[in-house]
C-alpha positions as CSV (number, residue, x, y, z in Angstrom):
1,M,0.0,0.2,-0.2
2,V,1.7,3.4,-1.0
3,N,1.0,6.1,1.4
4,L,-0.2,8.8,-0.9
5,E,-1.5,13.1,0.1
6,S,-2.7,15.4,-1.8
7,G,-0.8,17.1,-4.6
8,D,1.4,13.6,-4.9
9,R,2.3,12.3,-8.4
10,I,1.2,8.8,-9.6
11,E,1.1,5.9,-12.1
12,L,-1.6,3.6,-12.4
13,F,-0.8,0.3,-13.9
14,F,-4.1,-1.8,-14.1
15,E,-3.3,-5.6,-13.1
16,D,-5.2,-7.2,-16.3
17,A,-3.5,-4.7,-19.2
18,P,-0.1,-3.7,-17.5
19,A,1.3,-1.9,-20.6
20,T,-1.4,0.7,-19.8
21,T,0.2,3.3,-17.9
22,L,-2.2,6.4,-16.3
23,C,-0.3,9.6,-14.7
24,G,-2.0,12.3,-12.4
25,T,-2.0,14.0,-9.3
26,V,-3.5,13.0,-6.2
27,G,-6.4,15.6,-5.1
28,R,-8.1,15.2,-1.9
29,L,-8.4,11.7,0.0
30,L,-12.1,10.9,1.0
31,T,-13.9,9.3,4.1
32,D,-17.0,7.0,3.1
33,S,-18.9,9.8,4.8
34,D,-17.2,11.9,2.1
35,E,-18.3,10.3,-0.8
36,G,-21.8,10.0,0.0
37,M,-21.7,6.0,1.7
38,G,-22.9,4.6,4.8
39,V,-21.8,2.8,7.5
40,E,-22.4,-0.5,5.6
41,I,-19.5,-0.3,3.1
42,E,-17.1,0.5,5.8
43,D,-16.1,-3.3,6.3
44,Y,-15.5,-3.3,2.1
45,T,-13.3,0.7,2.1
46,A,-10.5,1.9,3.7
47,C,-10.6,5.4,1.5
48,W,-11.3,7.0,-1.8
49,I,-8.5,8.8,-3.6
50,E,-9.4,11.7,-6.1
51,I,-7.1,12.1,-9.1
52,V,-6.5,14.3,-12.1
53,L,-5.2,12.2,-14.7
54,D,-2.5,14.0,-17.6
55,E,-4.2,12.7,-20.3
56,P,-8.1,11.7,-20.5
57,H,-9.0,7.8,-19.8
58,E,-12.1,6.9,-20.2
59,S,-12.9,10.7,-22.2
60,R,-13.1,12.1,-18.7
61,T,-9.5,13.3,-16.4
62,D,-11.8,13.5,-12.9
63,H,-11.6,9.5,-11.0
64,V,-11.8,8.4,-7.8
65,I,-9.7,5.6,-7.0
66,L,-11.3,3.3,-3.9
67,L,-8.6,1.5,-1.5
68,G,-10.4,-1.7,-0.4
69,T,-9.7,-3.1,3.3
70,D,-8.1,-5.6,1.6
71,F,-5.3,-2.9,0.4
72,Q,-6.4,-3.4,-3.2
73,Y,-6.6,-0.4,-5.3
74,R,-9.4,-0.3,-7.9
75,L,-10.5,2.3,-10.8
76,S,-14.1,1.6,-12.7
77,G,-14.0,-1.7,-10.8
78,R,-10.7,-2.8,-12.1
79,P,-7.8,-3.5,-10.1
80,V,-4.8,-1.4,-10.6
81,N,-1.2,-1.1,-8.6
82,V,-0.3,2.4,-7.1
83,R,2.9,4.0,-7.3
84,K,4.3,7.5,-6.3
85,R,6.4,9.3,-9.4
86,H,9.8,10.9,-8.4
87,E,9.8,13.5,-10.6
């Protein structure tokens, strides 16, 4: 699990398509209540990470990554690997 903060530059790699690399910036870290979720979801999610991608993906640049309680990241339901960019 990567320790992310607002402003961090990141790279995302889809587990089912590792050749696809997305780059972006962490905007905000959100709780379940920030995302409008009820208490029943807290068994499944650790936090939500709002990101802005450098290049559009699925015709959008703004996305939310889910960090599950299983310590797996997901973007649009697809497992992704996240790492910080050192620029």
